[in-house]
N, CA, C and O of each residue as an XYZ file, in Angstrom:
268
protein
N     127.946     90.778     98.092
C     126.539     90.968     98.325
C     126.216     92.462     98.222
O     126.925     93.307     98.769
N     125.132     92.762     97.509
C     124.686     94.144     97.324
C     123.486     94.420     98.225
O     122.597     93.578     98.353
N     123.459     95.580     98.838
C     122.336     95.995     99.677
C     121.549     97.089     98.979
O     122.098     97.851     98.183
N     120.269     97.163     99.279
C     119.409     98.224     98.757
C     118.426     98.620     99.846
O     117.995     97.788    100.645
N     118.082     99.884     99.867
C     117.093    100.391    100.819
C     115.715    100.362    100.165
O     115.579    100.646     98.975
N     114.702    100.019    100.944
C     113.326     99.999    100.458
C     112.526    100.989    101.280
O     112.471    100.889    102.505
N     111.913    101.937    100.612
C     111.078    102.938    101.292
C     109.628    102.561    101.021
O     109.148    102.692     99.896
N     108.935    102.095    102.052
C     107.550    101.642    101.947
C     106.613    102.785    102.322
O     106.678    103.314    103.432
N     105.734    103.163    101.379
C     104.772    104.248    101.604
C     103.361    103.722    101.412
O     103.111    102.903    100.527
N     102.448    104.188    102.235
C     101.051    103.797    102.120
C     100.436    104.459    100.892
O     100.661    105.646    100.658
N      99.671    103.721    100.112
C      99.071    104.248     98.884
C      98.064    105.360     99.169
O      97.708    106.116     98.265
N      97.609    105.466    100.401
C      96.670    106.530    100.765
C      97.259    107.910    100.484
O      96.525    108.858    100.206
N      98.583    108.017    100.557
C      99.222    109.316    100.374
C      99.216    109.805     98.932
O      99.510    110.976     98.691
N      98.894    108.954     97.968
C      98.860    109.441     96.583
C      97.498    110.008     96.219
O      97.316    110.498     95.104
N      96.524    109.951     97.147
C      95.201    110.494     96.842
C      95.157    112.010     96.960
O      94.213    112.637     96.480
N      96.147    112.603     97.579
C      96.195    114.056     97.753
C      97.578    114.543     97.318
O      98.594    113.977     97.722
N      97.612    115.584     96.501
C      98.873    116.058     95.929
C      99.867    116.500     97.001
O     101.055    116.193     96.899
N      99.407    117.210     98.016
C     100.341    117.696     99.038
C     100.913    116.536     99.855
O     102.086    116.567    100.229
N     100.105    115.520    100.132
C     100.610    114.340    100.852
C     101.618    113.583     99.992
O     102.629    113.089    100.493
N     101.331    113.496     98.684
C     102.236    112.786     97.782
C     103.594    113.478     97.726
O     104.632    112.819     97.781
N     103.588    114.798     97.616
C     104.849    115.541     97.580
C     105.615    115.341     98.869
O     106.839    115.208     98.852
N     104.914    115.319     99.981
C     105.553    115.094    101.277
C     106.229    113.732    101.331
O     107.363    113.621    101.796
N     105.545    112.699    100.860
C     106.115    111.347    100.876
C     107.306    111.245     99.927
O     108.301    110.595    100.246
N     107.208    111.885     98.767
C     108.315    111.842     97.805
C     109.549    112.555     98.366
O     110.670    112.070     98.210
N     109.347    113.694     99.013
C     110.479    114.408     99.606
C     111.091    113.622    100.765
O     112.307    113.639    100.952
N     110.257    112.937    101.538
C     110.764    112.095    102.616
C     111.603    110.943    102.059
O     112.654    110.619    102.611
N     111.146    110.333    100.980
C     111.907    109.253    100.346
C     113.231    109.775     99.784
O     114.258    109.102     99.878
N     113.203    110.963     99.208
C     114.426    111.566     98.674
C     115.426    111.838     99.789
O     116.623    111.600     99.630
N     114.934    112.334    100.909
C     115.823    112.606    102.042
C     116.448    111.315    102.565
O     117.639    111.275    102.873
N     115.649    110.276    102.663
C     116.173    108.978    103.116
C     117.214    108.454    102.138
O     118.239    107.910    102.551
N     116.956    108.617    100.840
C     117.893    108.145     99.833
C     119.226    108.887     99.944
O     120.288    108.280     99.811
N     119.169    110.190    100.188
C     120.398    110.969    100.295
C     121.154    110.649    101.581
O     122.385    110.640    101.589
N     120.428    110.385    102.668
C     121.071    110.076    103.942
C     121.749    108.699    103.912
O     122.852    108.535    104.433
N     121.082    107.718    103.301
C     121.605    106.351    103.321
C     122.681    106.110    102.269
O     123.532    105.239    102.449
N     122.657    106.861    101.182
C     123.644    106.753    100.109
C     123.802    105.324     99.605
O     124.912    104.798     99.514
N     122.681    104.714     99.285
C     122.701    103.366     98.717
C     121.541    103.247     97.724
O     120.643    104.089     97.723
N     121.552    102.208     96.881
C     120.426    102.042     95.946
C     119.099    102.028     96.710
O     119.020    101.530     97.834
N     118.078    102.574     96.091
C     116.831    102.864     96.791
C     115.649    102.444     95.929
O     115.634    102.706     94.727
N     114.660    101.795     96.535
C     113.440    101.395     95.834
C     112.248    101.950     96.607
O     112.126    101.721     97.810
N     111.375    102.676     95.925
C     110.146    103.174     96.542
C     109.020    102.191     96.246
O     108.823    101.794     95.097
N     108.278    101.798     97.286
C     107.194    100.828     97.142
C     105.926    101.405     97.755
O     105.944    101.914     98.875
N     104.821    101.322     97.012
C     103.517    101.717     97.544
C     102.825    100.484     98.103
O     102.665     99.482     97.407
N     102.417    100.565     99.363
C     101.710     99.438     99.962
C     100.205     99.687     99.916
O      99.761    100.824     99.755
N      99.443     98.642    100.055
C      97.972     98.691    100.102
C      97.362     99.301     98.839
O      96.352    100.000     98.919
N      97.957     99.048     97.690
C      97.441     99.582     96.437
C      96.076     98.971     96.137
O      95.243     99.609     95.492
N      95.836     97.744     96.597
C      94.543     97.106     96.357
C      93.403     97.829     97.075
O      92.246     97.682     96.682
N      93.701     98.603     98.113
C      92.678     99.347     98.846
C      92.498    100.767     98.325
O      91.727    101.538     98.896
N      93.188    101.118     97.266
C      93.168    102.492     96.755
C      91.761    102.946     96.379
O      91.426    104.117     96.560
N      90.942    102.054     95.866
C      89.578    102.444     95.473
C      88.715    102.796     96.676
O      87.747    103.541     96.526
N      89.031    102.289     97.861
C      88.240    102.608     99.053
C      88.609    103.970     99.629
O      87.862    104.506    100.448
N      89.735    104.540     99.227
C      90.154    105.840     99.741
C      89.405    106.984     99.085
O      89.461    108.113     99.572
N      88.714    106.722     98.000
C      87.965    107.777     97.308
C      88.701    108.247     96.064
O      89.732    107.696     95.676
N      88.146    109.268     95.461
C      88.717    109.829     94.238
C      90.043    110.522     94.514
O      90.286    111.011     95.617
N      90.894    110.555     93.499
C      92.136    111.316     93.605
C      91.800    112.792     93.607
O      90.996    113.252     92.795
N      92.411    113.537     94.515
C      92.134    114.969     94.648
C      93.356    115.767     94.259
O      94.491    115.315     94.405
N      93.101    116.956     93.764
C      94.190    117.883     93.471
C      94.168    119.003     94.497
O      93.108    119.528     94.835
N      95.330    119.359     94.981
C      95.420    120.483     95.910
C      95.487    121.775     95.117
O      95.928    121.783     93.968
N      95.050    122.863     95.727
C      95.197    124.158     95.046
C      96.674    124.446     94.776
O      97.524    124.077     95.587
N      96.998    125.094     93.660
C      98.411    125.359     93.331
C      99.164    126.104     94.425
O     100.360    125.875     94.604
N      98.501    126.984     95.157
C      99.199    127.732     96.199
C      99.666    126.802     97.319
O     100.737    127.009     97.889
N      98.879    125.791     97.635
C      99.256    124.846     98.662
C     100.474    124.035     98.225
O     101.388    123.805     99.017
N     100.482    123.606     96.969
C     101.607    122.840     96.452
C     102.866    123.690     96.455
O     103.936    123.196     96.813
N     102.769    124.944     96.070
C     103.929    125.824     96.062
C     104.438    126.071     97.477
O     105.646    126.183     97.686
N     103.541    126.156     98.440
C     103.939    126.347     99.825
C     104.717    125.144    100.334
O     105.702    125.294    101.057
N     104.272    123.949     99.954
C     104.952    122.726    100.372
C     106.342    122.644     99.754
O     107.286    122.193    100.402
N     106.470    123.075     98.512
C     107.752    122.972     97.796
C     108.778    123.980     98.297
O     109.979    123.737     98.173
N     108.345    125.092     98.854
C     109.305    126.119     99.263
C     109.665    126.002    100.721
O     110.463    126.793    101.225
């Protein structure tokens, strides 16, 4: 029997670049800690239109998050 980890993220986090990077880094950390096959899943994608338009963060904010 094969096991796999599932990382469930709320789709609300993809509406803002800094939140998306945060969720992706959290999933990466979980993947490295668990050391097993990993699947990222966005939940509540059907509600994405109610969250508003996709926004871009200023480049300085994104660079701050990455460093």
